[in-house]
C-alpha positions in Angstrom: 92.2 -16.4 -124.7 90.6 -18.3 -121.8 89.3 -16.7 -118.5 91.8 -18.0 -116.3 95.0 -16.5 -118.6 93.7 -13.1 -116.9 94.7 -14.1 -113.8 97.7 -14.1 -111.6 99.2 -16.9 -110.0 100.6 -16.3 -106.7 101.2 -17.9 -103.7 101.3 -16.8 -99.5 104.9 -17.4 -99.5 105.6 -14.7 -102.5 104.2 -12.2 -99.6 105.5 -10.5 -96.9 104.3 -10.0 -93.5 103.2 -6.5 -94.2 101.2 -7.7 -96.9 99.5 -10.7 -95.7 98.5 -8.4 -93.1 96.6 -5.6 -95.3 95.3 -8.7 -97.1 93.8 -10.1 -93.6 92.0 -6.8 -93.2 90.6 -5.7 -96.0 89.3 -9.8 -95.6 88.0 -9.0 -92.5 86.5 -5.2 -93.6 84.6 -6.9 -96.9 83.3 -9.8 -94.4 82.1 -7.4 -91.8 80.7 -5.7 -94.5 79.0 -8.4 -95.6 77.5 -8.8 -92.9 75.6 -5.5 -92.2 74.3 -5.9 -95.7 72.8 -9.4 -95.5 71.6 -7.9 -91.3 70.4 -4.3 -93.2 68.6 -5.9 -96.0 67.5 -9.5 -95.9 63.5 -8.3 -94.3 63.4 -6.4 -97.5 64.1 -9.3 -99.4 61.9 -11.7 -96.9 59.4 -9.2 -97.3 59.0 -9.5 -101.0 59.4 -13.3 -100.8 63.3 -13.5 -102.1 66.4 -15.1 -100.8 69.3 -12.9 -99.9 72.9 -14.6 -99.5 76.3 -13.2 -99.6 79.4 -14.2 -98.9 83.3 -14.0 -99.3 85.6 -17.0 -100.7 88.7 -17.5 -100.1 91.0 -20.0 -102.3 
């Protein structure tokens, strides 16, 4: 079994407007959380001479 066998494929047109709005709100909340984590912990990693990167990828 391939890893891709575990994913369900959906198209944006399959979603209702309510669901799309909830997805957008969730994505925005995740991006905000990542930004806060970067702001808070980047100096800690820099002090130890390590790079701290985080991101949010949307297909």
